[in-house]
C-alpha positions as CSV (number, residue, x, y, z in Angstrom):
1,M,40.0,152.6,105.7
2,S,39.1,148.9,104.8
3,S,41.9,146.4,104.3
4,L,40.8,146.0,100.7
5,L,41.3,149.7,100.1
6,K,44.7,149.6,101.7
7,K,45.8,146.7,99.5
8,I,44.6,148.7,96.4
9,L,46.5,151.8,97.5
10,V,49.8,149.8,98.2
11,S,49.5,148.1,94.7
12,L,49.0,151.5,93.1
13,I,52.0,152.9,94.8
14,F,54.1,150.0,93.7
15,I,52.9,150.4,90.1
16,L,53.6,154.1,90.1
17,H,57.1,153.4,91.5
18,V,57.9,150.7,89.1
19,F,56.7,152.4,85.9
20,G,58.4,155.7,86.7
21,L,55.6,157.9,87.7
22,Y,57.7,158.6,90.8
23,A,60.9,158.4,88.9
24,Q,63.2,161.4,88.6
25,T,65.7,162.1,85.9
26,I,69.4,162.8,86.5
27,D,71.3,164.1,83.4
28,G,69.1,162.0,81.1
29,Y,68.9,158.9,83.2
30,N,65.5,157.9,84.7
31,A,65.9,156.7,88.2
32,R,63.2,154.0,88.6
33,D,64.5,152.8,92.0
34,Y,66.9,153.9,94.7
35,L,68.3,153.1,98.1
36,V,65.5,152.8,100.8
37,S,68.0,152.0,103.5
38,A,71.7,152.6,104.0
39,V,74.3,152.1,106.7
40,H,76.9,154.9,107.2
41,P,80.3,153.6,108.6
42,M,79.9,156.0,111.6
43,G,76.1,155.6,111.9
44,C,75.3,159.0,110.4
45,D,71.9,160.1,108.9
46,A,71.1,157.6,105.9
47,S,68.7,160.0,104.3
48,F,71.6,161.9,102.7
49,V,72.0,159.0,100.2
50,T,68.6,157.2,100.2
51,G,65.6,158.1,98.1
52,P,65.3,159.8,94.6
53,P,68.0,162.2,93.4
54,D,68.4,165.3,95.6
55,H,71.0,167.8,96.8
56,K,72.2,165.8,99.9
57,T,75.5,163.9,100.2
58,W,77.8,162.0,102.5
59,V,81.4,163.3,102.3
60,N,85.0,162.9,103.6
61,F,85.2,159.1,104.0
62,N,88.5,157.5,105.0
63,A,90.1,154.9,102.9
64,G,88.8,151.5,103.9
65,D,85.3,152.9,105.2
66,E,82.4,150.6,104.1
67,M,78.8,151.4,103.5
68,T,75.9,149.0,102.6
69,G,72.4,149.7,101.4
70,L,69.2,148.0,100.1
71,F,67.1,149.0,97.1
72,G,63.3,149.3,97.2
73,Y,62.8,146.5,94.7
74,P,64.9,143.6,93.2
75,S,66.3,144.1,89.7
76,V,67.9,141.9,87.1
77,D,70.3,142.5,84.1
78,S,68.7,144.1,81.0
79,N,69.9,146.0,77.9
80,G,72.2,148.9,78.7
81,Y,73.1,150.3,82.1
82,E,71.2,149.3,85.2
83,L,73.1,151.1,87.9
84,L,73.9,154.8,88.4
85,L,76.4,156.1,91.1
86,E,76.3,159.8,92.1
87,T,79.0,161.7,94.0
88,S,79.8,165.2,95.0
89,Y,82.6,167.8,94.8
90,H,85.1,165.5,92.9
91,A,85.4,162.1,91.2
92,D,86.2,159.2,93.6
93,N,87.8,155.8,93.8
94,Y,85.5,152.9,95.1
95,Y,85.3,149.1,95.3
96,V,81.6,148.3,94.4
97,S,79.8,144.9,94.8
98,L,76.2,144.0,94.5
99,L,74.1,142.0,97.1
100,L,72.2,139.2,95.4
101,S,69.0,137.5,96.4
102,N,70.9,134.4,97.6
103,N,72.6,136.7,100.2
104,T,76.0,136.7,98.4
105,Y,77.9,139.4,96.7
106,S,78.8,139.8,93.1
107,N,82.3,140.3,91.7
108,T,83.8,143.5,92.8
109,H,84.1,146.4,90.3
110,Y,86.8,149.0,90.8
111,V,85.7,152.5,90.1
112,D,88.5,155.0,89.2
113,V,88.4,158.8,89.3
114,N,88.8,158.9,85.6
115,D,85.5,156.9,85.1
116,W,83.2,159.6,86.2
117,T,81.3,162.1,84.1
118,R,80.8,165.7,85.5
119,I,77.3,167.0,85.0
120,A,75.5,170.3,85.9
121,D,76.6,171.6,89.2
122,T,74.3,171.8,92.2
123,A,74.5,173.4,95.8
124,W,75.1,170.5,98.1
125,L,73.9,169.9,101.7
126,H,76.5,167.5,103.1
127,I,77.1,165.4,106.3
128,F,80.7,164.8,107.4
129,R,82.1,161.5,108.5
130,N,81.6,162.8,112.1
131,C,77.9,163.3,111.3
132,L,78.2,167.2,111.4
133,V,76.2,168.9,108.6
134,G,77.5,171.6,106.3
135,T,77.1,173.3,102.8
136,S,79.8,174.1,100.3
137,G,80.8,173.3,96.7
138,R,78.7,172.6,93.6
139,K,80.5,170.0,91.4
140,R,78.4,166.8,90.6
141,Y,79.5,163.5,89.0
142,I,77.7,160.4,87.9
143,L,78.8,156.9,86.7
144,P,76.5,154.5,84.9
145,L,77.4,150.8,85.3
146,D,76.2,147.6,83.7
147,Y,75.3,144.4,85.6
148,S,76.8,142.0,83.1
149,S,79.9,143.8,81.8
150,D,80.9,145.4,85.2
151,F,79.8,142.8,87.8
152,S,79.6,139.6,85.6
153,L,75.9,138.9,86.5
154,C,73.8,136.5,84.6
155,S,70.2,137.0,83.7
156,T,69.1,134.8,86.6
157,D,70.9,136.9,89.2
158,T,68.7,139.2,91.2
159,V,70.2,142.4,92.8
160,M,68.9,143.4,96.2
161,G,71.4,145.8,97.5
162,I,75.0,147.2,97.3
163,K,78.3,147.5,99.2
164,I,80.9,150.2,98.6
165,I,84.4,150.3,100.1
166,F,85.7,153.8,99.8
167,L,89.4,154.1,98.6
168,H,92.1,156.8,98.9
169,T,91.0,159.9,96.9
170,A,92.4,163.3,96.8
171,G,90.0,165.4,98.9
172,A,88.5,162.2,100.5
173,A,85.7,160.0,98.9
174,D,82.1,161.1,98.9
175,L,78.7,159.5,98.0
176,A,75.4,161.4,97.0
177,G,73.2,158.5,95.8
178,I,72.8,155.1,94.1
179,Y,69.9,154.5,91.6
180,I,68.4,151.7,89.5
181,I,68.0,153.2,85.9
182,K,66.0,152.1,83.0
183,G,68.3,149.7,81.1
184,K,68.8,150.7,77.4
185,A,71.9,149.8,75.3
186,C,74.0,152.7,74.3
187,E,75.6,152.9,71.0
188,T,79.4,152.2,70.7
189,L,81.8,155.1,70.1
190,N,85.2,154.2,68.8
191,L,87.6,156.7,67.2
192,G,90.2,154.0,66.9
193,R,93.5,153.5,68.4
194,D,96.2,156.2,68.7
195,T,98.0,156.4,65.4
196,T,100.9,157.9,63.6
197,L,100.6,159.3,60.1
198,C,103.0,160.6,57.5
199,M,103.1,164.3,56.9
200,G,100.5,165.1,54.2
201,D,98.2,162.2,55.0
202,I,94.5,163.0,56.0
203,L,92.6,161.0,58.7
204,T,88.8,161.4,58.9
205,L,87.4,160.6,62.3
206,N,83.8,159.3,62.1
207,T,81.5,158.8,65.1
208,Q,79.3,156.3,63.2
209,I,76.2,157.3,65.3
210,Q,73.2,158.8,63.6
211,N,70.6,161.2,65.0
212,A,72.9,162.4,67.8
213,T,74.6,165.7,68.8
214,Y,78.3,166.0,68.5
215,K,81.0,168.1,70.2
216,W,84.6,167.9,69.2
217,Q,87.6,169.3,71.0
218,D,87.5,172.5,68.9
219,N,83.7,172.9,69.7
220,S,82.7,171.8,66.1
221,T,79.5,169.8,65.9
222,Q,79.7,167.7,62.8
223,A,79.6,163.9,62.9
224,T,83.0,163.6,61.3
225,F,86.3,165.5,61.8
226,R,89.2,166.0,59.4
227,V,92.7,165.5,61.0
228,T,95.7,167.1,59.2
229,K,98.2,167.7,62.1
230,S,99.4,166.1,65.3
231,G,97.3,166.4,68.4
232,K,94.8,164.8,70.8
233,Y,91.3,164.7,69.3
234,W,88.2,163.9,71.3
235,V,84.4,163.9,70.7
236,E,81.4,163.8,73.0
237,V,78.3,162.2,71.5
238,R,74.8,162.6,73.1
239,H,72.4,160.0,71.8
240,Q,69.1,159.4,73.5
241,N,69.9,158.8,77.3
242,C,73.6,158.1,76.5
243,I,76.7,160.3,76.7
244,L,79.5,158.8,74.8
245,R,83.2,160.0,74.8
246,D,86.4,158.9,73.1
247,T,89.8,160.2,72.5
248,I,92.5,159.5,70.0
249,Q,96.1,160.7,69.8
250,V,97.3,161.3,66.3
251,T,101.0,162.0,65.6
252,Y,102.4,163.2,62.3
253,S,105.9,162.2,61.4
254,L,108.3,163.4,58.7
255,P,109.4,160.8,56.2
256,P,112.9,159.6,56.9
257,V,115.7,161.2,54.9
258,V,117.9,158.8,53.0
259,D,120.8,159.7,50.7
260,L,123.2,157.0,49.4
261,G,125.1,159.6,47.5
262,P,125.9,160.0,43.8
263,D,126.8,157.0,41.5
264,T,130.4,156.1,42.1
265,F,133.1,153.4,41.5
266,L,134.7,150.6,43.5
267,C,138.3,149.4,43.2
268,K,138.5,145.7,43.0
269,G,139.3,144.0,46.3
270,E,137.9,146.9,48.3
271,T,134.6,147.3,50.1
272,Y,132.4,150.4,49.7
273,L,130.0,151.0,52.6
274,L,126.6,152.5,51.9
275,N,125.3,154.1,55.2
276,A,121.6,154.7,55.5
277,S,121.6,155.0,59.4
278,T,118.7,156.9,60.7
279,P,117.4,156.7,64.4
280,F,114.2,154.6,64.9
281,A,114.1,153.6,61.2
282,S,113.8,150.1,59.7
283,Y,115.7,149.2,56.5
284,L,115.1,147.0,53.4
285,W,117.9,146.6,50.9
286,Q,117.8,145.1,47.4
287,D,118.8,141.7,48.8
288,N,116.2,141.9,51.6
289,S,118.8,142.5,54.2
290,S,117.8,144.8,57.0
291,A,120.9,146.4,58.6
292,P,121.5,150.2,58.4
293,I,124.8,149.7,56.6
294,F,125.4,147.7,53.4
295,A,128.9,146.5,52.3
296,V,129.4,146.7,48.6
297,K,132.0,144.4,47.1
298,E,131.1,144.3,43.5
299,A,129.6,146.5,40.7
300,G,125.9,146.9,40.4
301,T,122.8,149.0,41.4
302,Y,121.9,149.2,45.1
303,W,118.8,150.6,46.7
304,V,117.4,150.9,50.2
305,K,113.9,151.6,51.6
306,L,113.7,153.4,55.1
307,T,110.5,153.0,57.1
308,M,109.6,155.0,60.2
309,G,106.1,154.3,61.5
310,H,103.9,154.6,58.5
311,C,106.4,156.7,56.5
312,S,109.0,155.4,54.0
313,S,111.7,156.8,51.7
314,S,114.0,155.3,49.2
315,D,117.3,155.9,47.3
316,S,119.5,154.0,44.9
317,V,123.1,154.3,43.6
318,Y,125.0,152.7,40.7
319,I,128.5,151.5,41.3
320,V,131.1,150.4,38.8
321,S,134.2,148.4,39.4
322,K,137.9,149.4,38.5
323,N,141.1,147.4,38.8
324,K,143.8,148.3,41.4
325,P,147.3,149.2,40.1
326,L,149.9,146.3,40.5
327,L,152.8,147.1,43.0
328,N,155.6,144.9,44.4
329,L,158.6,146.2,46.5
330,G,160.1,142.7,46.8
331,S,160.8,140.3,49.7
332,D,162.1,141.5,53.1
333,T,165.9,141.7,53.2
334,F,168.9,142.6,55.3
335,L,171.3,145.5,55.5
336,C,175.0,145.4,56.5
337,S,176.9,148.4,57.9
338,G,177.6,151.1,55.2
339,D,175.3,149.5,52.6
340,I,172.4,151.3,50.8
341,I,169.4,149.6,49.2
342,L,167.6,151.2,46.2
343,L,163.8,150.7,46.3
344,A,162.3,151.8,42.9
345,V,159.1,151.4,40.8
346,N,158.2,152.3,37.3
347,N,156.7,155.7,36.4
348,T,153.3,154.6,35.0
349,Y,151.3,155.6,38.2
350,D,149.4,158.8,38.7
351,S,150.9,159.5,42.2
352,Y,153.5,158.1,44.7
353,L,153.7,158.4,48.5
354,W,156.5,156.8,50.6
355,Q,156.7,156.4,54.3
356,N,158.9,159.5,54.7
357,H,156.3,161.5,52.6
358,S,158.5,161.5,49.5
359,Q,156.6,161.5,46.2
360,D,159.5,160.3,44.0
361,T,159.5,157.0,42.1
362,F,162.4,155.6,44.3
363,C,163.6,155.6,47.9
364,L,167.2,154.9,49.3
365,A,167.2,152.6,52.4
366,S,170.3,153.1,54.6
367,K,168.9,151.9,57.9
368,Q,166.8,149.1,59.5
369,G,162.9,149.7,59.2
370,I,159.8,149.1,57.4
371,Y,159.6,151.0,54.1
372,W,156.2,151.3,52.3
373,L,154.9,152.9,49.2
374,Q,151.3,153.9,48.2
375,V,150.5,154.5,44.4
376,S,147.4,155.5,42.6
377,K,146.1,155.1,39.1
378,N,142.7,156.0,37.7
379,A,141.4,156.9,41.2
380,C,142.4,153.4,42.6
381,S,145.2,153.0,45.0
382,N,147.5,150.1,46.2
383,S,150.3,149.8,48.6
384,D,153.1,147.4,49.5
385,S,155.8,147.3,52.1
386,I,159.2,145.8,52.8
387,R,161.1,145.1,56.0
388,I,164.8,145.8,56.0
389,I,166.8,144.2,58.8
390,D,170.1,145.6,60.0
391,F,172.5,142.7,60.2
392,N,175.0,144.7,62.2
393,I,174.7,143.1,65.7
394,P,175.0,145.5,68.6
395,Q,178.0,144.8,70.9
396,Q,175.7,143.8,73.9
397,F,172.9,142.2,72.1
398,L,172.0,140.1,75.1
399,G,171.7,143.2,77.3
400,R,173.4,144.0,80.6
401,D,173.7,141.6,83.6
402,T,170.4,141.6,85.4
403,I,168.3,140.3,88.4
404,I,165.1,138.3,88.2
405,C,162.8,137.4,91.0
406,E,162.4,133.9,92.3
407,G,159.8,132.1,90.1
408,D,160.1,134.7,87.3
409,Q,161.7,134.1,83.9
410,L,163.8,136.2,81.5
411,Q,162.9,135.8,77.9
412,L,165.7,136.6,75.4
413,D,164.1,137.2,71.9
414,L,166.8,137.5,69.1
415,S,164.6,136.5,66.1
416,N,164.9,139.9,64.6
417,L,168.6,139.5,63.9
418,G,168.1,137.0,61.1
419,A,171.2,134.9,61.7
420,N,172.4,131.4,63.0
421,Y,172.6,131.0,66.7
422,L,174.6,128.9,69.2
423,W,174.0,129.1,73.0
424,Q,176.2,127.9,75.8
425,D,174.1,124.7,76.2
426,G,174.4,123.9,72.4
427,S,170.8,125.0,71.6
428,T,170.3,126.9,68.4
429,T,167.0,128.6,68.9
430,T,166.3,132.3,68.3
431,N,164.5,132.5,71.8
432,Y,166.0,131.5,75.1
433,T,164.2,131.4,78.5
434,I,166.3,131.9,81.7
435,S,164.9,130.9,85.2
436,K,168.1,130.0,87.1
437,Q,171.0,132.0,88.3
438,G,174.2,131.8,86.2
439,F,176.2,133.0,83.1
440,Y,174.6,132.6,79.6
441,W,176.4,133.3,76.3
442,L,175.4,133.3,72.6
443,T,177.3,133.4,69.3
444,I,175.6,134.7,66.2
445,V,176.7,134.3,62.6
446,N,175.0,136.2,59.8
447,E,175.8,137.7,56.4
448,C,177.7,140.6,58.1
449,G,180.0,138.6,60.4
450,V,180.3,136.7,63.7
451,Y,179.2,138.1,67.1
452,T,179.4,136.8,70.7
453,D,177.8,138.2,73.9
454,S,177.2,137.0,77.5
455,I,174.9,137.9,80.4
456,Y,174.9,137.1,84.1
457,V,171.5,136.6,85.7
458,K,171.0,136.7,89.4
459,V,167.8,135.2,91.1
460,F,166.5,137.3,93.9
461,P,164.3,135.6,96.6
462,L,160.7,136.7,97.2
463,S,159.8,138.6,100.4
464,K,158.4,136.3,103.1
465,V,157.1,137.1,106.5
466,N,155.3,135.1,109.2
467,L,154.3,136.7,112.5
468,G,153.0,133.4,113.9
469,N,149.6,132.6,115.2
470,D,147.4,134.9,117.3
471,T,148.4,134.8,120.9
472,I,147.8,135.8,124.5
473,L,150.3,137.5,126.7
474,C,150.4,137.8,130.4
475,F,150.5,141.3,131.8
476,D,154.2,142.4,132.1
477,D,155.2,140.0,129.4
478,T,156.8,141.2,126.2
479,L,156.8,139.6,122.8
480,L,159.6,140.5,120.2
481,L,158.7,140.1,116.6
482,N,161.7,139.9,114.2
483,V,161.0,139.8,110.5
484,Y,164.5,140.6,109.1
485,N,164.8,139.8,105.3
486,A,167.8,140.9,103.3
487,N,167.4,143.9,101.0
488,S,164.0,144.6,102.3
489,T,162.2,147.6,103.8
490,Y,159.7,147.4,106.7
491,L,156.5,149.1,107.6
492,W,154.7,148.4,110.9
493,Q,151.2,149.4,111.8
494,D,152.5,152.4,113.8
495,N,154.6,153.5,110.7
496,S,157.8,152.4,112.3
497,T,160.3,150.9,109.9
498,E,162.7,148.7,111.9
499,S,163.1,145.0,111.2
500,S,161.7,144.0,114.7
501,F,158.9,145.2,116.9
502,S,158.3,144.7,120.6
503,I,154.7,144.1,121.9
504,S,153.6,144.5,125.4
505,E,149.9,145.3,125.2
506,K,146.7,144.2,123.5
507,G,146.2,145.0,119.9
508,L,146.3,144.1,116.2
509,Y,149.8,144.2,114.7
510,W,150.8,144.0,111.2
511,V,154.0,144.4,109.1
512,K,154.6,144.9,105.3
513,L,157.9,143.9,103.8
514,T,159.0,145.4,100.4
515,N,161.9,144.6,98.1
516,S,162.6,144.6,94.3
517,C,160.5,141.4,93.9
518,G,157.4,142.7,95.5
519,Q,155.7,142.9,98.9
520,A,154.6,140.4,101.7
521,G,152.8,141.0,104.9
522,D,151.3,139.3,107.9
523,T,149.0,140.2,110.8
524,L,149.0,139.2,114.5
525,R,146.3,139.8,117.1
526,V,147.5,139.8,120.7
527,E,145.2,139.6,123.8
528,M,146.3,140.3,127.3
529,N,145.4,138.2,130.4
530,Y,146.1,137.8,134.1
531,C,148.3,134.8,134.5
532,D,147.8,134.5,138.3
533,C,144.6,132.8,139.3
534,I,142.5,134.7,141.9
535,Y,139.8,132.9,143.8
536,F,137.5,133.3,146.9
537,I,136.0,130.5,149.0
538,A,133.3,131.2,151.6
539,N,133.6,129.8,155.1
540,A,129.8,129.2,155.7
541,F,126.5,128.9,153.8
542,S,122.8,128.3,154.5
543,P,121.0,126.1,152.0
544,N,117.5,127.0,153.2
545,K,116.2,128.0,149.8
546,D,115.8,131.7,150.6
547,S,117.9,132.5,147.6
548,I,120.6,134.0,149.9
549,N,123.9,132.1,150.2
550,D,122.2,128.8,149.3
551,Y,125.0,127.0,147.9
552,F,128.8,126.4,148.4
553,S,131.1,127.1,145.3
554,P,134.5,128.8,144.9
555,M,134.6,132.1,142.9
556,I,137.4,131.8,140.4
557,Q,138.7,134.8,138.5
558,C,140.8,133.2,135.7
559,E,140.6,130.8,132.8
560,I,141.1,127.3,133.9
561,N,141.8,124.0,132.1
562,D,141.2,121.6,135.0
563,Y,139.1,121.8,138.1
564,V,138.1,119.5,141.1
565,L,136.1,120.2,144.2
566,K,135.6,117.5,146.9
567,I,133.6,117.8,150.2
568,F,134.2,115.5,153.2
569,N,132.3,115.2,156.4
570,R,134.0,115.1,159.8
571,W,134.5,111.4,159.6
572,G,136.5,111.8,156.3
573,E,133.8,110.5,154.1
574,M,133.7,112.2,150.7
575,I,130.0,113.3,150.2
576,F,130.4,115.6,147.1
577,E,132.7,115.8,144.1
578,T,132.6,117.8,140.8
579,N,134.9,118.7,137.9
580,N,132.6,121.5,136.7
581,A,133.6,124.8,138.0
582,Y,130.0,125.9,137.5
583,E,128.5,123.1,139.6
584,A,127.9,124.1,143.4
585,W,127.2,121.9,146.5
586,H,123.7,122.6,147.7
587,G,124.3,121.0,151.2
588,T,122.9,117.6,150.3
589,F,124.1,114.0,150.6
590,N,122.5,111.1,148.9
591,N,119.7,113.5,147.8
592,Q,119.0,114.4,151.4
593,P,119.9,117.6,153.4
594,A,123.2,117.1,155.2
595,P,123.3,117.7,158.9
596,L,124.4,121.0,160.3
597,G,128.0,121.3,161.1
598,T,131.5,121.6,159.8
599,Y,132.5,120.1,156.4
600,Y,136.0,120.0,154.8
601,Y,136.9,120.7,151.2
602,V,139.7,120.2,148.8
603,M,139.9,122.4,145.7
604,K,142.5,121.9,142.9
605,I,142.5,124.0,139.7
606,K,144.9,124.3,136.8
607,S,145.1,127.7,135.0
608,W,145.3,128.2,131.3
609,K,149.0,128.9,131.7
610,G,149.5,125.4,133.4
611,K,149.9,126.6,137.0
612,V,148.3,124.4,139.6
613,Y,146.5,125.8,142.7
614,E,145.4,123.6,145.7
615,K,143.3,124.8,148.6
616,Y,142.2,122.9,151.7
617,G,139.7,124.3,154.2
618,S,136.5,124.0,156.1
619,V,133.0,125.4,155.6
620,Q,130.2,125.8,158.1
621,L,126.7,124.5,157.0
622,I,123.9,126.4,158.8
623,R,120.2,126.7,158.2
């Protein structure tokens, strides 16, 4: 075959491919190009997703798996959809981005399981993630995508390939094919937003698309649908190569019920409440206020409009005004022993009600108290009260002798006696405050006579306790805690109740004191320690850096406050000194190894208890 003939044949194949003579249709979409190469994340057979639409598929990807692929020819944005994804068995979740001619990727588009459209089933031949082949299942899904709206491509961007990152999907993500389809703009289908209507309203849903086929949720096939009750309504419109779907939720609500009651009256000075409260409603009153309750204080016509969603209801009421009956029982007064006060009103009222439930026009007051009367006339009521004070002073009007706690005060309030007052300090107030111990007296003069009384007030101290600071005891030592406080009870941590407690072991100790003025408590933590200091001093060491007995240092088993260690050679020359119990002598003098032989030490320590220990001896330096 000549080279010219080969060129003609290749050109013919390209023309046939581009103009669709090789194209296949998948659910109305013409696939004019497809993947010619693909990389499976595990290296499995690429032919299961390359080429025109068939019945082969990749299945069971893990979340995070990634595939890439190249199309046969470059493509650019046009009207309508340009890309068609195909998957098997169930809808999947992906991240999809497009490889551009400048070797960069487009914006990533997220594919959700709810985006897919199920089409006619097919019998699949699938290859697992481990590259094993099998057959099962028939469900088939497609998803058309637009270069501009889904990937933000411009007309100058050229698509060469694709990358998909598989996301978590129930049943694991699959992929059956990726195709370049003939771009053609689809009509827009919009049934409107979900809405709420009033009962009795009619909503007509219109697809607004001509020369199409329609399928509503009830299988009706008209271009419009008449809604008269609550529910979810959807339509599928097939127009040319496009399948359009939309859903709307319609909710019908009953109009709110409002009843302000019958026309009524209002007594002057009173407030009449109109209550239109209804859950989830908004309110509009005649004065443009918007609260659920309206307070009426004068005659007039009142109305309210309730709105719930798109539904409204109204009601009104007419209110007239009436005068209250006049009533006056007089000023507060006093009553002496044996006296009776007549409280009486005229008989022009419709009804009477006294505090003792009497319905007479009068009441006899023979003791101290508040007397009240409620009367009504022409359906309006009024009331009044009078306070009658018993001027008979009790024999012990200051009360019995008493005790107060330190820092407290005793308030004597005698204002209810309605008299003249004279206290032991010459003051004439009706109230008296006592905070100190002593005798107090008061003389009272009123319309009924002269009265005198006295009271003795004792001040009782507050409970106090102090166990001291936390401390450390030597073994065999004993600490006695004594918290005696007059007129108090005691409770220790072990439930003992004596005023003292003996401690001879480690622990947390507490006590609670209680008397008539309250409670007080304290806590003490006691630690135990050996008071004698135990130490060990070796008689030889070998500083040869073999990590065995390389240094000379006393081993001390107690807490110390002061420490000194001195080393002397045989001529009495001091060659080492330290005040740090953790610093050892490594057998050196003037930074040079000391000669072998006998050295003499002096150690002096002072324990935490203040006891001084001195030790003299010798140590043999060997290597």
